[in-house]
Residue frames relative to the residue before (quaternion, step in Angstrom):
aa qw qx qy qz dx dy dz
M 1.0000 0.0000 0.0000 0.0000 0.00 0.00 0.00
A 0.4563 -0.6932 0.4819 0.2811 3.59 -0.84 0.94
Y 0.2792 -0.7542 0.5760 0.1462 3.52 -1.13 0.76
A 0.1092 0.7668 -0.6286 0.0703 3.53 -1.01 0.83
P 0.5027 -0.6527 0.4613 0.3292 3.59 -0.95 0.77
T 0.4389 -0.6843 0.5105 0.2802 3.55 -1.05 0.76
A 0.6331 -0.5466 0.3845 0.3905 3.53 -1.19 0.56
G 0.8261 0.2098 -0.1721 0.4939 3.54 -0.88 0.97
A 0.5009 0.6566 -0.4336 0.3604 3.59 1.26 -0.05
P 0.5746 -0.5811 0.4305 0.3831 3.60 -1.11 0.57
E 0.4107 -0.7006 0.5241 0.2564 3.55 -1.04 0.72
F 0.1412 -0.8359 0.5273 0.0572 3.56 0.00 1.32
V 0.8079 0.1472 -0.0281 0.5699 3.57 1.01 -0.79
D 0.5463 -0.6512 0.4239 0.3128 3.55 -1.18 0.51
A 0.7503 -0.3938 0.2644 0.4605 3.59 -1.31 0.00
R 0.5925 0.5705 -0.3670 0.4345 3.58 1.10 -0.68
H 0.6286 0.5349 -0.3360 0.4536 3.59 1.00 -0.77
F 0.6887 0.4840 -0.2957 0.4516 3.57 0.80 -0.98
R 0.6358 0.5203 -0.3374 0.4596 3.58 1.04 -0.72
L 0.6468 0.5123 -0.3200 0.4657 3.56 0.96 -0.82
L 0.6622 0.5071 -0.3106 0.4559 3.55 0.96 -0.85
R 0.6444 0.5093 -0.3233 0.4699 3.58 1.01 -0.77
Q 0.6692 0.4960 -0.3030 0.4630 3.59 1.11 -0.65
G 0.7039 -0.5037 0.2601 0.4279 3.59 1.23 0.05
A 0.3733 0.6900 -0.5347 0.3142 3.61 1.13 0.24
R 0.4041 -0.7903 0.4112 0.2077 3.56 -0.64 1.09
N 0.8160 0.0371 -0.0364 0.5757 3.62 1.10 -0.33
V 0.6800 -0.5556 0.3120 0.3626 3.47 -1.23 0.52
E 0.6216 0.5446 -0.3743 0.4206 3.60 1.05 -0.52
V 0.6046 0.5291 -0.3590 0.4749 3.60 1.12 -0.58
A 0.6528 0.5124 -0.3167 0.4594 3.55 0.95 -0.88
A 0.6551 0.5114 -0.3149 0.4584 3.57 0.95 -0.84
A 0.6557 0.5137 -0.3170 0.4534 3.57 0.96 -0.82
E 0.6692 0.4885 -0.3090 0.4670 3.58 0.91 -0.86
S 0.6279 0.5334 -0.3362 0.4563 3.55 1.05 -0.76
A 0.6540 0.5129 -0.3098 0.4617 3.56 0.98 -0.86
C 0.6461 0.5393 -0.3254 0.4310 3.58 0.99 -0.82
E 0.7089 0.4730 -0.2691 0.4487 3.59 1.07 -0.66
R 0.4930 0.6537 -0.4474 0.3599 3.58 1.22 -0.02
P 0.6167 -0.5129 0.4262 0.4183 3.56 -1.21 0.35
G 0.7729 0.2966 -0.2421 0.5060 3.55 -0.82 1.00
G 0.5272 -0.6736 0.3949 0.3352 3.57 1.25 -0.08
R 0.8168 -0.3416 0.2049 0.4174 3.46 -1.46 0.01
G 0.7568 0.4161 -0.2345 0.4464 3.57 0.86 -0.81
A 0.4955 0.6836 -0.4329 0.3158 3.60 1.18 -0.11
A 0.4149 -0.6825 0.5418 0.2617 3.55 -1.04 0.83
M 0.2583 -0.7649 0.5724 0.1437 3.55 -1.13 0.65
I 0.4347 -0.6637 0.5362 0.2882 3.55 -0.98 0.77
I 0.3731 -0.7433 0.5129 0.2124 3.58 -0.72 1.09
K 0.1571 -0.8071 0.5669 0.0509 3.54 -0.76 1.10
S 0.8017 0.0358 0.0076 0.5966 3.58 1.14 -0.59
L 0.6693 -0.4961 0.3503 0.4280 3.58 -1.22 0.22
D 0.5941 0.5638 -0.3731 0.4358 3.60 1.11 -0.52
D 0.6041 0.5612 -0.3556 0.4401 3.58 1.11 -0.64
V 0.6070 0.5732 -0.3624 0.4143 3.59 1.04 -0.72
T 0.6933 0.4666 -0.2809 0.4719 3.57 0.81 -0.99
R 0.6426 0.5272 -0.3301 0.4475 3.57 0.92 -0.86
D 0.7134 0.4511 -0.2701 0.4633 3.58 0.82 -0.95
A 0.6170 0.5308 -0.3506 0.4633 3.58 1.07 -0.65
L 0.6439 0.5057 -0.3187 0.4775 3.59 1.01 -0.78
A 0.6357 0.5243 -0.3286 0.4615 3.56 1.02 -0.79
A 0.6451 0.5086 -0.3222 0.4705 3.60 1.03 -0.75
M 0.6438 0.5125 -0.3247 0.4663 3.59 0.97 -0.80
A 0.6376 0.5558 -0.3230 0.4245 3.59 1.06 -0.75
R 0.6270 0.5390 -0.3469 0.4427 3.59 1.20 -0.27
T 0.4377 0.6867 -0.4614 0.3520 3.60 1.29 0.06
D 0.4426 -0.7332 0.4516 0.2504 3.59 -0.72 1.05
D 0.6954 0.4675 -0.2892 0.4628 3.57 0.83 -0.97
P 0.4612 -0.7249 0.4275 0.2812 3.64 -0.57 1.10
R 0.6911 0.4707 -0.3016 0.4581 3.60 0.85 -0.89
L 0.6446 0.5027 -0.3263 0.4747 3.59 0.97 -0.80
R 0.6223 0.5375 -0.3338 0.4608 3.58 1.04 -0.75
E 0.6496 0.5183 -0.3133 0.4596 3.58 0.96 -0.88
I 0.6777 0.4965 -0.2936 0.4561 3.58 0.90 -0.95
L 0.6979 0.4765 -0.2877 0.4507 3.59 0.82 -0.96
T 0.6315 0.5282 -0.3363 0.4573 3.57 1.02 -0.73
A 0.6661 0.4826 -0.3030 0.4812 3.58 0.93 -0.88
L 0.6242 0.5484 -0.3396 0.4408 3.57 1.02 -0.79
V 0.6744 0.4797 -0.2954 0.4773 3.59 0.85 -0.94
R 0.6476 0.5346 -0.3256 0.4346 3.57 0.89 -0.93
H 0.7300 0.4282 -0.2459 0.4725 3.58 0.82 -1.00
M 0.6366 0.5181 -0.3448 0.4553 3.61 0.99 -0.68
H 0.6532 0.4908 -0.3202 0.4795 3.58 0.96 -0.78
A 0.6330 0.5196 -0.3317 0.4683 3.58 1.05 -0.73
F 0.6242 0.5388 -0.3291 0.4601 3.58 1.05 -0.78
V 0.6517 0.5110 -0.3186 0.4612 3.57 0.91 -0.90
R 0.6683 0.4966 -0.2994 0.4660 3.58 0.95 -0.86
E 0.6769 0.5137 -0.3016 0.4323 3.56 0.85 -1.01
T 0.7593 0.3694 -0.2034 0.4957 3.58 0.88 -0.91
R 0.2713 -0.7686 0.5173 0.2610 3.59 1.30 -0.31
L 0.0372 -0.8619 0.5052 -0.0231 3.51 0.89 1.11
T 0.3239 -0.7520 0.5433 0.1857 3.57 -0.82 0.99
E 0.6547 -0.5090 0.3770 0.4126 3.56 -1.26 0.31
A 0.6448 0.5178 -0.3214 0.4613 3.58 0.99 -0.82
E 0.6570 0.4996 -0.3115 0.4710 3.59 0.98 -0.81
F 0.6262 0.5302 -0.3373 0.4616 3.57 1.02 -0.74
R 0.6667 0.4856 -0.3111 0.4722 3.59 0.89 -0.85
A 0.6331 0.5238 -0.3293 0.4651 3.58 1.02 -0.76
A 0.6459 0.5278 -0.3175 0.4510 3.58 1.00 -0.83
T 0.6685 0.4795 -0.3111 0.4758 3.59 0.91 -0.84
A 0.6160 0.5375 -0.3470 0.4595 3.59 1.08 -0.64
V 0.6300 0.5280 -0.3281 0.4655 3.58 1.04 -0.76
I 0.6437 0.5162 -0.3228 0.4637 3.58 0.94 -0.87
N 0.6526 0.5042 -0.3124 0.4716 3.57 0.95 -0.85
E 0.6502 0.5213 -0.3179 0.4521 3.58 0.99 -0.81
I 0.6022 0.5496 -0.3528 0.4592 3.58 1.03 -0.74
G 0.6585 0.5054 -0.3080 0.4649 3.57 0.96 -0.83
R 0.6722 0.4992 -0.3017 0.4561 3.59 0.91 -0.88
L 0.6769 0.5059 -0.2950 0.4459 3.59 1.03 -0.73
S 0.6146 0.5526 -0.3529 0.4386 3.60 1.18 -0.40
T 0.0055 -0.8045 0.5898 -0.0699 3.55 -0.74 1.15
D 0.7343 -0.3829 0.2987 0.4743 3.58 -1.29 -0.24
S 0.7757 0.3305 -0.1719 0.5093 3.59 1.16 -0.53
H 0.7672 0.2451 -0.1542 0.5724 3.61 1.26 0.02
N 0.1026 -0.7933 0.5995 0.0281 3.56 -0.95 0.95
E 0.2266 -0.8152 0.5233 0.1018 3.57 -0.08 1.33
A 0.6164 0.5623 -0.3532 0.4233 3.60 1.08 -0.69
V 0.6550 0.4872 -0.3082 0.4885 3.60 0.95 -0.85
L 0.6374 0.5309 -0.3225 0.4560 3.57 1.01 -0.81
M 0.6612 0.4950 -0.3040 0.4748 3.58 0.98 -0.81
A 0.6310 0.5348 -0.3371 0.4497 3.60 0.95 -0.83
G 0.6634 0.4912 -0.3022 0.4768 3.57 1.01 -0.78
S 0.6798 0.5079 -0.2915 0.4415 3.57 0.96 -0.86
L 0.6798 0.4376 -0.2806 0.5173 3.59 1.26 -0.34
G 0.5380 -0.6478 0.3889 0.3738 3.59 1.28 0.01
V 0.4552 0.7096 -0.4463 0.3001 3.59 1.24 -0.03
S 0.6394 0.5410 -0.3358 0.4311 3.60 0.90 -0.87
S 0.6807 0.4841 -0.2850 0.4703 3.57 0.88 -0.96
L 0.6370 0.5324 -0.3265 0.4519 3.57 0.99 -0.80
V 0.6545 0.5007 -0.3117 0.4730 3.59 0.91 -0.88
C 0.6421 0.5338 -0.3224 0.4459 3.58 0.97 -0.88
L 0.7266 0.4379 -0.2560 0.4634 3.59 0.75 -1.02
L 0.6094 0.5599 -0.3497 0.4392 3.58 1.09 -0.64
N 0.7636 0.3810 -0.1792 0.4896 3.56 1.06 -0.79
N 0.7472 0.2922 -0.1855 0.5673 3.59 1.28 0.08
G 0.8129 0.2858 -0.1868 0.4719 3.55 -1.26 0.34
V 0.6009 -0.5805 0.3513 0.4225 3.56 0.98 0.91
E 0.6809 -0.5120 0.2607 0.4541 3.53 0.79 1.18
G 0.7561 -0.4234 0.2064 0.4543 3.55 0.93 0.95
S 0.5835 0.6083 -0.3740 0.3867 3.58 1.23 -0.06
A 0.7452 0.2774 -0.1870 0.5768 3.59 1.28 -0.14
E 0.6002 -0.5723 0.4110 0.3787 3.57 -1.18 0.51
T 0.0393 -0.7941 0.6065 -0.0057 3.54 -1.11 0.70
S 0.4531 -0.6650 0.5229 0.2812 3.55 -1.20 0.59
Q 0.5278 0.6547 -0.3985 0.3661 3.57 1.28 -0.29
S 0.0334 0.7985 -0.5985 0.0550 3.56 -1.02 0.80
L 0.7414 -0.4035 0.3043 0.4414 3.54 -1.33 -0.28
L 0.4644 -0.6513 0.5200 0.2994 3.57 -1.11 0.71
G 0.2672 -0.7775 0.5222 0.2267 3.57 0.98 -0.84
P 0.5782 -0.6429 0.4024 0.3008 3.56 -1.27 0.29
F 0.6966 0.5224 -0.2634 0.4153 3.63 1.20 0.01
W 0.4306 0.6860 -0.4889 0.3241 3.63 1.16 0.27
R 0.1040 -0.7841 0.6106 0.0390 3.55 -1.04 0.88
L 0.4813 -0.6393 0.5153 0.3069 3.55 -1.17 0.62
N 0.8367 0.3072 -0.1732 0.4191 3.52 -1.43 0.21
S 0.1482 0.7740 -0.5909 0.1725 3.56 0.83 0.97
P 0.5785 -0.6039 0.4110 0.3629 3.61 -1.06 0.64
R 0.4994 -0.6346 0.5037 0.3068 3.55 -1.10 0.74
V 0.0695 -0.7822 0.6191 0.0020 3.54 -1.03 0.91
P 0.3808 -0.7085 0.5311 0.2664 3.63 -0.81 0.86
N 0.6014 -0.5396 0.4240 0.4091 3.56 -1.13 0.47
G 0.7489 0.3173 -0.2763 0.5119 3.53 -0.85 1.05
G 0.5862 0.5984 -0.3624 0.4085 3.57 1.28 -0.22
S 0.4998 -0.6378 0.5051 0.2970 3.52 -1.38 -0.01
I 0.3193 -0.7342 0.5615 0.2091 3.57 -1.17 0.60
L 0.4422 0.6532 -0.4809 0.3828 3.58 1.22 0.36
R 0.1980 -0.7909 0.5713 0.0940 3.60 -0.91 0.97
G 0.7874 0.0510 -0.0288 0.6137 3.56 1.29 -0.08
P 0.7342 -0.3908 0.2822 0.4781 3.60 -1.25 0.02
T 0.1043 0.7796 -0.6055 0.1216 3.57 -0.73 1.13
P 0.2221 -0.8063 0.5321 0.1324 3.60 0.03 1.22
G 0.4041 0.6928 -0.5329 0.2698 3.55 -1.07 0.79
E 0.6480 -0.4984 0.3896 0.4242 3.56 -1.28 0.21
P 0.4593 -0.6720 0.4944 0.3050 3.63 -0.80 0.89
L 0.0908 -0.7783 0.6209 0.0213 3.56 -1.06 0.86
F 0.1242 -0.7849 0.6058 0.0387 3.55 -0.85 1.04
V 0.1390 -0.8202 0.5546 0.0175 3.55 -0.53 1.25
K 0.0306 -0.7545 0.6555 0.0123 3.53 -1.03 0.92
G 0.0236 -0.8168 0.5757 -0.0303 3.56 -0.55 1.18
R 0.1226 -0.7640 0.6276 0.0865 3.52 -1.29 0.42
V 0.1938 -0.7820 0.5872 0.0775 3.55 -0.92 0.98
V 0.0185 0.8111 -0.5792 0.0791 3.57 -0.71 1.14
D 0.4747 -0.6204 0.5271 0.3345 3.53 -1.34 0.19
P 0.7406 -0.4275 0.2495 0.4545 3.64 -1.18 0.10
S 0.6648 0.4879 -0.3132 0.4710 3.60 1.15 -0.45
G 0.5705 -0.6025 0.3762 0.4123 3.58 1.27 -0.18
A 0.4797 0.6656 -0.4440 0.3602 3.58 1.25 0.03
P 0.5090 -0.6701 0.4374 0.3172 3.61 -0.91 0.82
I 0.2637 -0.7303 0.6095 0.1600 3.54 -1.20 0.64
A 0.1694 -0.8064 0.5633 0.0609 3.56 -0.39 1.25
G 0.8148 0.3071 -0.2038 0.4475 3.54 -1.23 0.50
A 0.4335 0.6775 -0.4840 0.3447 3.61 1.14 0.46
D 0.3742 -0.6974 0.5651 0.2330 3.55 -1.07 0.78
V 0.1053 -0.8006 0.5898 0.0119 3.57 -0.78 1.08
D 0.1300 -0.7846 0.6055 0.0296 3.55 -0.47 1.27
V 0.0242 -0.8113 0.5838 -0.0189 3.61 -0.65 1.09
W 0.1080 0.7737 -0.6205 0.0688 3.56 -1.20 0.63
H 0.0671 0.7973 -0.5985 0.0386 3.56 -1.17 0.47
A 0.6055 -0.5480 0.4367 0.3774 3.54 -1.34 0.25
S 0.5563 -0.6246 0.4454 0.3195 3.53 -1.25 0.48
P 0.6780 -0.4790 0.3561 0.4290 3.60 -1.27 0.03
V 0.6634 0.4265 -0.3347 0.5158 3.61 1.23 0.02
G 0.5913 -0.6419 0.3394 0.3509 3.58 1.27 0.29
L 0.6310 0.5057 -0.3521 0.4713 3.60 1.11 0.59
Y 0.3938 -0.6565 0.5816 0.2752 3.56 -1.16 0.65
E 0.6492 -0.5741 0.3213 0.3818 3.57 -1.08 0.65
N 0.6433 0.5219 -0.3381 0.4467 3.61 1.09 -0.59
Q 0.6525 0.4899 -0.3085 0.4890 3.59 1.31 -0.21
D 0.7581 0.4032 -0.1456 0.4915 3.55 1.22 -0.60
P 0.3121 -0.7806 0.5090 0.1851 3.63 -0.39 1.14
D 0.6192 0.5567 -0.3469 0.4317 3.59 1.22 -0.31
Q 0.6458 0.4992 -0.3283 0.4755 3.60 1.23 -0.21
A 0.5432 -0.6104 0.4714 0.3318 3.55 -1.19 0.64
E 0.6369 -0.5192 0.4121 0.3936 3.55 -1.25 0.51
M 0.8500 0.0752 -0.1117 0.5094 3.57 -0.94 1.03
N 0.2830 0.7546 -0.5412 0.2401 3.60 1.10 0.55
L 0.8390 0.1345 -0.1479 0.5061 3.55 -1.12 0.83
R 0.5972 0.4688 -0.3888 0.5220 3.53 1.08 0.90
G 0.1940 0.7865 -0.5732 0.1234 3.56 -1.07 0.66
K 0.2473 -0.7485 0.5971 0.1486 3.54 -1.29 0.42
L 0.0792 -0.8000 0.5947 -0.0132 3.52 -0.76 1.17
T 0.2953 -0.7312 0.5814 0.2003 3.58 -1.32 0.16
T 0.4533 -0.7001 0.4806 0.2711 3.57 -0.88 0.93
D 0.4373 -0.6899 0.5137 0.2627 3.55 -1.13 0.70
A 0.7799 -0.3476 0.2344 0.4648 3.59 -1.28 -0.17
E 0.7040 0.4275 -0.2562 0.5059 3.58 1.19 -0.48
G 0.5650 -0.6240 0.3712 0.3920 3.59 1.27 0.23
R 0.5226 0.6732 -0.3873 0.3518 3.58 1.26 0.20
F 0.0276 0.7387 -0.6725 -0.0357 3.52 -1.35 0.46
W 0.0039 0.8079 -0.5886 0.0271 3.58 -1.09 0.60
F 0.0643 0.7885 -0.6042 0.0951 3.54 -1.09 0.78
S 0.3510 -0.7108 0.5620 0.2360 3.54 -1.32 0.17
T 0.0325 0.7699 -0.6354 0.0502 3.53 -1.23 0.62
V 0.4786 -0.6066 0.4943 0.3983 3.58 -1.08 -0.66
M 0.6060 -0.5835 0.3994 0.3643 3.54 -1.17 0.58
M 0.3329 -0.7410 0.5539 0.1825 3.55 -0.86 1.02
I 0.2533 -0.7303 0.6000 0.2060 3.56 -1.30 0.17
G 0.6130 -0.5024 0.4357 0.4266 3.53 -1.30 0.13
Y 0.1204 -0.8096 0.5739 0.0259 3.55 -1.10 0.61
P 0.4813 -0.6446 0.4908 0.3344 3.59 -1.14 0.46
I 0.4359 -0.6443 0.5479 0.3077 3.56 -1.00 0.74
P 0.6431 -0.5294 0.3576 0.4221 3.62 -1.10 0.49
T 0.1093 -0.8279 0.5500 0.0083 3.57 -0.76 1.07
D 0.5132 0.6680 -0.4085 0.3515 3.59 1.23 0.30
G 0.6998 0.4255 -0.2693 0.5067 3.58 1.26 0.31
V 0.8272 -0.1972 0.1603 0.5011 3.53 -1.19 -0.65
V 0.6587 0.5148 -0.3194 0.4462 3.59 0.90 -0.91
G 0.6326 0.5394 -0.3338 0.4443 3.58 0.97 -0.76
R 0.6577 0.4952 -0.3092 0.4760 3.57 1.00 -0.81
L 0.6095 0.5499 -0.3451 0.4550 3.58 1.08 -0.71
L 0.6855 0.4820 -0.2921 0.4610 3.59 0.81 -0.99
K 0.6444 0.5206 -0.3233 0.4573 3.58 0.99 -0.80
A 0.6551 0.5174 -0.3142 0.4522 3.58 0.97 -0.84
Q 0.7411 0.3894 -0.2107 0.5047 3.58 1.15 -0.65
K 0.3996 -0.7354 0.4546 0.3048 3.57 1.35 0.08
R 0.3752 0.7098 -0.4954 0.3316 3.57 1.00 0.94
Q 0.4310 -0.6777 0.5256 0.2804 3.56 -1.03 0.77
P 0.4234 -0.7659 0.4349 0.2122 3.65 -0.97 0.76
K 0.5616 0.6605 -0.3802 0.3223 3.61 1.20 -0.20
R 0.2924 -0.7141 0.6115 0.1749 3.53 -1.01 0.94
P 0.5018 -0.6270 0.4840 0.3475 3.61 -1.06 0.59
A 0.6294 -0.5549 0.3914 0.3779 3.57 -1.16 0.65
H 0.1175 0.8072 -0.5664 0.1172 3.58 -0.92 0.89
L 0.3219 -0.6999 0.6081 0.1915 3.50 -1.36 0.47
H 0.2826 -0.7625 0.5624 0.1499 3.56 -0.86 1.02
A 0.0348 0.7632 -0.6449 -0.0216 3.55 -1.28 0.48
L 0.0604 -0.7452 0.6628 0.0423 3.53 -1.15 0.75
I 0.0811 -0.8389 0.5373 -0.0326 3.56 -0.43 1.28
V 0.0866 -0.8123 0.5764 -0.0204 3.54 -0.81 1.13
K 0.1676 0.7441 -0.6330 0.1325 3.54 -0.96 0.99
P 0.4726 -0.6797 0.4691 0.3075 3.63 -0.65 1.01
G 0.7499 0.3404 -0.2893 0.4880 3.54 -0.96 0.96
F 0.7282 0.3346 -0.2126 0.5591 3.56 1.33 -0.12
K 0.5400 -0.5823 0.4939 0.3541 3.53 -1.22 0.54
V 0.5207 -0.6323 0.4636 0.3378 3.58 -0.91 0.88
L 0.2493 -0.7790 0.5627 0.1196 3.55 -0.81 1.06
V 0.0733 -0.7581 0.6480 0.0092 3.54 -0.78 1.13
S 0.0849 0.8365 -0.5288 0.1158 3.58 -0.49 1.14
Q 0.1353 -0.7346 0.6553 0.1119 3.51 -1.38 0.33
V 0.1506 -0.7613 0.6230 0.0977 3.57 -1.10 0.71
Y 0.2310 -0.8262 0.5095 0.0661 3.55 -0.60 1.22
D 0.4808 -0.6501 0.5186 0.2781 3.52 -1.23 0.68
P 0.3836 -0.7581 0.4721 0.2351 3.64 -0.52 1.10
E 0.6648 0.5135 -0.3119 0.4439 3.61 1.17 -0.40
D 0.4751 0.6811 -0.4522 0.3253 3.58 1.22 -0.10
P 0.4838 -0.7043 0.4303 0.2910 3.64 -0.77 0.94
N 0.7193 0.4189 -0.2542 0.4925 3.60 1.19 -0.36
L 0.2525 0.8061 -0.5051 0.1770 3.56 1.21 0.40
E 0.7736 0.3214 -0.1666 0.5201 3.58 0.98 -0.81
D 0.7023 0.3889 -0.2654 0.5339 3.58 1.24 0.38
D 0.1718 0.8180 -0.5244 0.1624 3.56 0.95 0.95
P 0.3874 -0.7471 0.4828 0.2424 3.65 -0.60 1.02
Q 0.6873 0.4420 -0.2802 0.5037 3.59 1.30 -0.21
F 0.4050 -0.7563 0.4429 0.2604 3.61 1.29 0.19
G 0.4133 0.7761 -0.4035 0.2531 3.60 1.10 0.62
V 0.6109 0.6001 -0.3540 0.3760 3.61 1.17 -0.40
T 0.0160 0.7409 -0.6714 0.0087 3.55 -0.95 0.99
R 0.6567 -0.5287 0.3496 0.4086 3.59 -1.18 0.45
A 0.6339 0.5512 -0.3343 0.4273 3.59 1.06 -0.72
L 0.7122 0.4608 -0.2501 0.4668 3.59 1.18 -0.48
V 0.5237 0.6088 -0.4286 0.4141 3.59 1.24 0.08
G 0.2019 -0.8217 0.5271 0.0792 3.57 -0.54 1.20
A 0.4387 -0.6480 0.5442 0.3024 3.53 -1.34 -0.32
F 0.0413 -0.7845 0.6178 -0.0344 3.55 -0.07 1.35
V 0.1195 -0.8482 0.5153 0.0279 3.57 0.05 1.33
R 0.3019 -0.7482 0.5695 0.1573 3.54 -0.87 1.03
H 0.1186 -0.7769 0.6167 0.0449 3.56 -1.03 0.91
D 0.1785 -0.8010 0.5663 0.0766 3.56 -0.77 1.06
E 0.5765 0.5655 -0.3810 0.4502 3.59 1.29 0.00
P 0.6470 -0.4953 0.3801 0.4377 3.63 -1.19 0.25
H 0.5606 -0.5923 0.4558 0.3565 3.55 -1.17 0.59
P 0.5053 -0.7080 0.3956 0.2950 3.65 -0.78 0.94
T 0.8071 0.2698 -0.1415 0.5057 3.63 1.06 -0.57
D 0.7735 0.2773 -0.1557 0.5482 3.60 1.17 -0.37
P 0.2439 -0.8167 0.5056 0.1341 3.61 -0.11 1.26
S 0.5765 0.5972 -0.3870 0.4016 3.62 1.19 -0.28
I 0.6189 0.5264 -0.3406 0.4731 3.58 1.26 -0.32
R 0.2028 -0.8024 0.5548 0.0851 3.52 -0.57 1.20
P 0.4699 -0.6606 0.4963 0.3105 3.57 -1.00 0.74
P 0.5650 -0.1559 -0.8028 -0.1095 1.45 -2.25 1.03
W 0.0764 -0.7519 0.6516 0.0644 3.51 -1.30 0.51
R 0.2978 -0.7869 0.5253 0.1271 3.57 -1.15 0.49
T 0.1671 -0.7540 0.6237 0.1208 3.50 -1.33 0.41
L 0.0896 -0.7586 0.6423 0.0623 3.52 -1.26 0.56
K 0.0321 -0.7572 0.6523 0.0101 3.53 -0.94 0.98
H 0.1121 0.8112 -0.5594 0.1283 3.56 -0.71 1.07
T 0.2567 -0.7534 0.5903 0.1344 3.54 -1.12 0.79
Y 0.1805 -0.7756 0.6013 0.0651 3.54 -0.92 1.03
V 0.1904 -0.7947 0.5711 0.0774 3.57 -0.81 1.04
M 0.1725 -0.7889 0.5861 0.0660 3.56 -0.73 1.14
Q 0.3090 -0.7453 0.5665 0.1675 3.54 -1.15 0.71
P 0.5187 -0.6156 0.4771 0.3526 3.62 -0.99 0.71
G 0.3636 0.7258 -0.5283 0.2487 3.56 -1.04 0.70
E 0.7092 -0.4280 0.3442 0.4420 3.51 -1.36 -0.18
T 0.3313 -0.7514 0.5426 0.1766 3.55 -0.95 0.94
V 0.1442 0.7852 -0.5796 0.1639 3.57 -0.26 1.29
L 0.3127 -0.7625 0.5396 0.1721 3.56 -0.59 1.18
P 0.4404 -0.6982 0.4840 0.2903 3.65 -0.84 0.84
Q 0.5558 -0.5740 0.4782 0.3646 3.54 -1.28 0.35
P 0.4390 -0.6962 0.4848 0.2961 3.62 -0.72 0.94
P 0.4389 -0.7119 0.4791 0.2664 3.62 -0.86 0.87
I 0.7720 0.1340 -0.0851 0.6155 3.59 1.26 -0.47
K 0.5103 -0.6333 0.4786 0.3309 3.57 -1.29 0.20
């Protein structure tokens, strides 16, 4: 297909680029590389910048020298879109300095127990977009895949099926979870490791709350021959994401509320399958349709059923208590564990 700049579009590349593209160059990094090769002095020669258009052209040519094809594609697109953003917004020098200061602040705010960068990516909708683009037929089909979030930790304590993930006194409505892990055909997946975690009834993860025991409300279970796992905990509530940093200022500037709807996290691992990162949301949460992290899809809304009658097998459990039954669908693929956002 012939390429031609649209009317009023920023001039990212020179006439040589457009001619190369019309002759069949398949992407802009190839055009930039060929353009650089034809300059006096060859591909590696520096060019004296004469205009703002030269900056973008030369930056694209530099990106085109990246050996790794995928990295080259990403960097070329990044430069192209960032330069277009600067042109479109006519970014001022003061705004540019402020932006770099924000990026630096995000880095400083990220610690072993808090990841401001992941929080910002979610607050801009980027995390959800990446998730849906890479799962559920590029977002056109339902998927159990969801956001990892900033609070997953490695090495959760092993819990037998039927056990509790409470590590200390945690007042709240008892919650009994029964999960099932299946493949796309509905066949059970036995022997899968299921890492679960969630916020407390006061809306804090244990790494945020000095009053909670280490690894409270976290645990790792293994599915049985029928793909089942089950455990007890307490009902979580929705909670505000941390607002004492850059993300908090962003939400305040946009008059956005900071509370995520109540949810249960799961990370499921089985060799031969893509690691499943999932969240199951409480349909009764008032912020279900106003998630500041853009994470709620219909496939992830569960059924946290309230029971006001006595528990059928344990008279020590006083009503109300809740149950959740949920099926998780794993997709065949490479098994790659994500990098934990915190320690």
